[in-house]
C-alpha positions in Angstrom: -0.3 -0.6 -0.2 2.8 2.3 0.1 3.8 5.4 3.2 1.1 7.4 1.1 -2.5 8.5 -0.4 -4.7 10.5 -2.1 -6.7 13.4 -0.6 -8.9 16.2 -0.7 -7.4 18.9 1.4 -9.3 21.9 2.4 -6.5 24.2 3.5 -9.1 27.9 3.6 -12.4 28.5 2.3 -12.2 27.7 -1.7 -8.7 26.2 -1.3 -9.0 22.8 -2.0 -6.5 21.0 -3.1 -6.5 17.1 -4.2 -3.2 15.8 -3.8 -0.4 13.0 -1.9 -0.5 13.0 1.6 1.2 10.6 4.8 -1.4 7.7 5.7 -1.7 8.3 9.3 0.1 5.6 11.9 -3.0 4.0 14.5 -2.5 3.3 18.0 -3.9 0.6 20.1 -8.1 1.2 19.7 -8.1 2.1 15.8 -7.9 0.7 12.4 -7.2 1.8 9.4 -8.9 2.0 6.2 -8.3 1.9 2.9 -11.0 3.6 1.7 -13.1 2.3 -2.1 -15.8 5.1 -2.2 -16.3 8.6 -0.4 -19.1 11.0 -1.1 -18.6 14.8 -0.2 -21.9 15.4 1.9 -23.5 18.5 2.2 -22.2 19.7 5.8 -18.8 20.1 3.8 -20.6 22.5 0.9 -20.8 25.3 3.5 -17.3 24.6 4.9 -15.5 24.6 1.9 -16.7 27.0 -0.4 -18.9 29.5 1.8 -18.4 29.7 5.9 -15.3 27.5 6.6 -14.0 25.6 9.4 -15.7 26.2 12.8 -15.5 24.8 16.4 -12.2 23.7 17.0 -11.4 22.5 13.3 -8.2 24.0 11.9 -6.5 23.9 8.3 -5.4 21.5 7.0 -8.2 19.3 6.7 -8.9 16.6 5.2 -12.6 16.2 3.4 -15.1 13.2 2.9 -16.0 11.8 6.0 -18.6 10.0 4.5 -16.8 6.1 3.4 -16.6 2.6 3.0 -13.5 0.2 1.9 -11.1 -2.2 3.3 -9.8 -2.4 7.2 -5.7 -3.4 6.2 -4.6 -2.5 10.2 -5.6 -3.2 12.9 -5.0 -1.8 16.7 -3.7 -4.3 19.5 -7.1 -3.7 21.3 -9.2 -3.9 18.3 -11.9 -6.2 19.0 -14.8 -7.2 16.0 -12.9 -6.2 13.6 -9.8 -7.5 11.8 -8.1 -7.0 8.7 -9.9 -7.8 5.2 -13.1 -6.9 7.0 -15.9 -4.6 4.2 -16.7 -1.3 6.5 -18.9 1.4 5.5 -18.1 4.0 8.1 -21.0 7.0 10.2 -18.4 9.0 11.7 -21.0 10.7 14.3 -22.7 7.8 15.2 -19.7 6.3 18.1 -20.1 3.5 19.4 -19.1 3.8 23.3 -16.5 2.0 23.7 -12.3 2.7 23.7 
């Protein structure tokens, strides 16, 4: 898989760049997903093109929080998910477990 991935990166309002970025390292409680499909949703458009970021969110920001793909790496404490599993991510619906 290499050590780089493609990403749409928001640097400021109206400044979105499609570029190669480092693949993130994971912790013991995280998984790494090779994203196969990603969507830009309604909440991405205003922050990308009109109002900018809010709260504690800082630039640069990788866009596309609704995605599906294949698990390629799991942390040591991860249960019930295996390398090779196909997943669809709902980032605003937490499981309540660490």
